[in-house]
C-alpha positions as CSV (number, residue, x, y, z in Angstrom):
1,M,149.3,-128.2,-10.2
2,T,148.1,-131.8,-10.1
3,T,145.7,-132.9,-12.7
4,H,143.0,-135.2,-11.3
5,A,141.0,-137.8,-13.3
6,W,137.6,-137.1,-11.6
7,R,134.9,-139.8,-11.5
8,K,131.3,-138.9,-10.7
9,S,129.5,-140.8,-8.0
10,S,126.9,-143.2,-9.2
11,Y,124.5,-141.9,-6.5
12,C,124.1,-138.4,-8.0
13,Q,120.9,-136.4,-8.0
14,E,119.9,-134.6,-11.1
15,G,122.3,-132.0,-12.4
16,E,125.6,-131.5,-10.7
17,A,124.5,-132.3,-7.1
18,C,127.0,-135.1,-6.6
19,V,130.4,-136.0,-5.3
20,H,133.4,-136.4,-7.6
21,I,136.4,-138.5,-6.5
22,S,140.0,-138.9,-7.7
23,T,142.7,-141.1,-6.2
24,D,146.5,-141.2,-6.4
25,P,149.2,-142.8,-4.2
26,D,149.1,-139.9,-1.8
27,G,145.4,-139.7,-1.1
28,V,141.7,-139.7,-2.0
29,H,140.5,-136.3,-3.3
30,L,136.8,-135.3,-3.1
31,T,135.0,-132.3,-4.6
32,D,131.4,-131.4,-5.4
33,S,132.1,-130.4,-9.0
34,D,134.2,-131.6,-11.9
35,T,135.7,-128.1,-12.1
36,A,137.1,-128.9,-8.6
37,Q,137.5,-125.4,-7.2
38,T,137.6,-126.8,-3.6
39,I,139.2,-130.2,-3.0
40,V,139.2,-132.2,0.2
41,T,142.1,-134.7,0.4
42,V,142.2,-137.5,2.9
43,T,144.4,-140.6,3.4
44,P,143.2,-143.9,1.9
45,A,142.8,-145.2,5.5
46,A,140.6,-142.3,6.5
47,F,138.4,-142.7,3.4
48,T,138.0,-146.4,4.1
49,A,137.0,-145.6,7.7
50,L,134.4,-143.1,6.4
51,L,132.9,-145.6,4.0
52,D,132.8,-148.3,6.6
53,H,131.0,-146.0,9.0
54,L,128.5,-144.9,6.4
55,K,127.8,-148.5,5.5
56,S,127.1,-149.3,9.1
57,L,124.3,-146.7,9.4
C-alpha cells in the first residue's frame, strides 16, 4: 500500500470540509479527508486541465 504525504487545501471551510492532495510521479491523488478512505487518482495533465478550467470560470 502506498503512503501519501497529504496536504490540505488552503481554501478549506471550518472542520474537515476540504480537499487533500498528494502527488507522485504516477499521478495526482485527491481525497476529502486526511484518513483517505476514498482516493481519486488522475494524471498530472488531467489535473492541470481541471485547474485551468476552474480558473477560467
